[in-house]
N, C-alpha and C positions, 0 to 999 in steps of 0.2 A: 220349811223343809222337813222338820221333824214330824209334823202332822201328815204330810204327804206320804212319808215312809210308813207311818202307822196304818193309814188307809190302804195303801198298796199291799202291805203285808196281810191285812185282814181279807182283802179281795182274793189274794192268791190262796190263802188257807181255805176259804169258803169254796172256791171253785175246785180245788184239788179234792176236798172232802166229798164232793158230789160225783167225782169221776170213778170212785171205787164201787164195785158191785158188792151186794150183801153176800157174805160167805157163811157157810155152816160146816163145822167139823162133825161128821157123823160119829156115833158111838164107836165104830170100828176104826176111826182115824182118817178115813177118806174125807176130802173136802169137796163140797158142791157150791155152786154160785148161782145167783140169779141169771136167768137166761138158759139154764140147763133144762132139758126135757124131763118129764116125769119118769120116763123109762130109764134115763141116765141116773137119776137120783135113786130109783129103786134098785139098780144094779150096784151102785156105789155104797149105799147105806143099808144098815140092818132094817128090818121091818119097824115101822113106827109103833109107839105105844097106843095110838088111837088115830082114827081118820074120820073126817067129816066131809060131806058133800053138800053143795047147795048151788043155786043158780043166782046170778047177779044181773040186773038190767044194765045195759050199756047203750048209750045214745051214739049213733054213727051218722055221719053225713052221707047223703045220697044225692047225686046229680043236682042240676039246677032246674027248677020249675018256674017258668016265667020270671027269670032273673032273681029268684029267691032260692037259697040253698035249702033243700029238704033234709029232714032228719028222720031216723027210724030207730025204734028200740029193738034191740036183740038181747037174748039172754045167753050168757056164757057160763060154762061150768067152772066152779071154783071148788078146789079140794084143799083141805087143811090137814097136814100131817103133824102130829104132835110127838115130840121126843122129850124125854126127861134126861137131865144130866146131873149126875151126882145124886140121883133119886129125889131131888127136890126142885131144881130149876127147870122151867118149861121153855122149850124152843118150838115155835110153830112155823112150818114151811107152808107157804101159800102158793098154790098153783092156779093159774088162770089159763083156761084152754090148753092144759097140758104142759105149761111152761112155768118154771119156778119164777115167781114175780116178786116175792117178798119173804124175808126171814125176820120173824119177831122173836125177841128174847125177853123174857120177863114173866113174872108170876111164879108162885111157889105152890108146890103140892103140900097139903097138910097131912 
């Protein structure tokens, strides 16, 4: 009984943790979340300390060809916006195809 309770509690905590979106508090106090468009973030936040653009390959499935699923490689635009908090901690907002997909916190400026 005790073991079942421990396992059930762990499953609940792990599933709840994945339900939350990544949030970022902009230097001006506004909050943005994953799923926000790049234009929404631009309006809510101050300009970033730095921006980087690149393209990433992405494999997508396309129709069936003789009962085999075909794939195709496309390239999506990825933008990284870097913010510094407290002048030392880095926050990186990652946009894929114009949508905030990830917020990374970590790294320090020297």
